[in-house]
LUMLONU-549704 format. One line per 5 residues: number of its first residue (from 0); their letters; for each residue x, y, z of C-alpha. Coordinates in nm, 4 decimals. Each point is the difference from the previous one (the first is absolute). Layout:
REM residues N
NUM	A	X,Y,Z; ... $
//
This chain:
REM residues 69
0	MRMKA	-0.0103,0.0259,-0.0235; 0.1348,0.3116,-0.0393; 0.0316,0.2362,0.3036; 0.1455,0.3300,0.0768; 0.1924,0.0551,0.3405 $
5	LVSFA	-0.1364,0.2741,0.2298; 0.2769,-0.0218,0.2619; 0.3030,-0.1991,0.0016; 0.0165,-0.3376,0.1014; 0.1736,-0.3766,-0.0409 $
10	SKEVS	-0.1159,-0.3276,0.0066; 0.1226,-0.3547,-0.1306; -0.1876,0.0703,-0.3254; 0.0862,0.3519,-0.0991; 0.1210,0.3292,0.1625 $
15	AVPGQ	-0.1299,0.3717,-0.1353; 0.0312,0.3728,0.0462; -0.2811,0.2295,0.0027; -0.1173,0.0497,-0.3767; 0.1668,-0.3072,-0.1201 $
20	EFSCS	-0.1987,-0.2296,-0.2070; 0.0381,-0.3661,0.0418; -0.1348,-0.3233,-0.0696; -0.0786,-0.2940,0.2854; -0.2431,-0.2860,0.0905 $
25	DELAE	-0.3555,0.0690,0.0444; 0.0409,-0.1041,0.3538; 0.2911,0.2266,0.1070; -0.2107,0.2757,-0.1822; -0.3042,-0.0474,0.1890 $
30	DLVRA	0.2448,0.0241,0.3342; 0.1692,0.3199,-0.1256; -0.3555,0.1730,-0.1231; -0.1423,-0.1181,0.3619; 0.3109,0.1616,0.1900 $
35	KYAET	-0.0199,0.3045,-0.2217; 0.3426,-0.0441,-0.1154; -0.1069,-0.0139,-0.3573; -0.2905,0.0357,-0.2449; -0.0747,-0.2163,-0.3306 $
40	IEEKK	0.0088,0.1512,-0.3273; -0.1163,-0.0723,-0.3088; 0.1605,-0.2290,-0.2525; 0.0943,0.1790,-0.3369; -0.2176,-0.1181,-0.2887 $
45	NDNKS	0.1876,-0.0578,-0.3432; -0.1798,0.3168,-0.2024; 0.1737,-0.1531,-0.3155; -0.2605,-0.0574,-0.2554; 0.2037,-0.2099,-0.2385 $
50	GDTNS	0.0513,-0.2969,0.2276; 0.3645,0.0593,-0.0008; 0.1567,-0.1016,0.3574; 0.3610,0.1382,-0.1268; 0.1072,0.3497,0.0507 $
55	TVPAA	0.2462,0.1905,-0.1136; 0.2644,0.1576,0.2490; 0.2122,0.2756,-0.1372; 0.3467,-0.0531,0.0560; 0.2012,0.1740,0.2879 $
60	KGKRS	0.2283,0.3107,-0.1346; 0.3265,0.1063,0.1643; 0.3513,-0.1876,0.0225; 0.0294,-0.3709,0.0387; 0.2646,-0.1122,0.2310 $
65	RAKS	0.2904,-0.2711,-0.1111; 0.1641,-0.2016,0.1436; 0.3594,0.0655,0.0582; 0.2519,-0.2472,-0.1478 $
//
């Protein structure tokens, strides 16, 4: 389940700081919401109408580090 942390916390499954989005089990999500440590967020839907699930990511610009010989 997708969650957003309201406070800093750490568990066996995940740790997060306020505002951080993360995924966790439904069981942990229920506990975090009950304790007011996190809130659930909606899953993002794929609005790509062509049905193509591949997306293109632009290449990073800048210098590339090279291993020294």
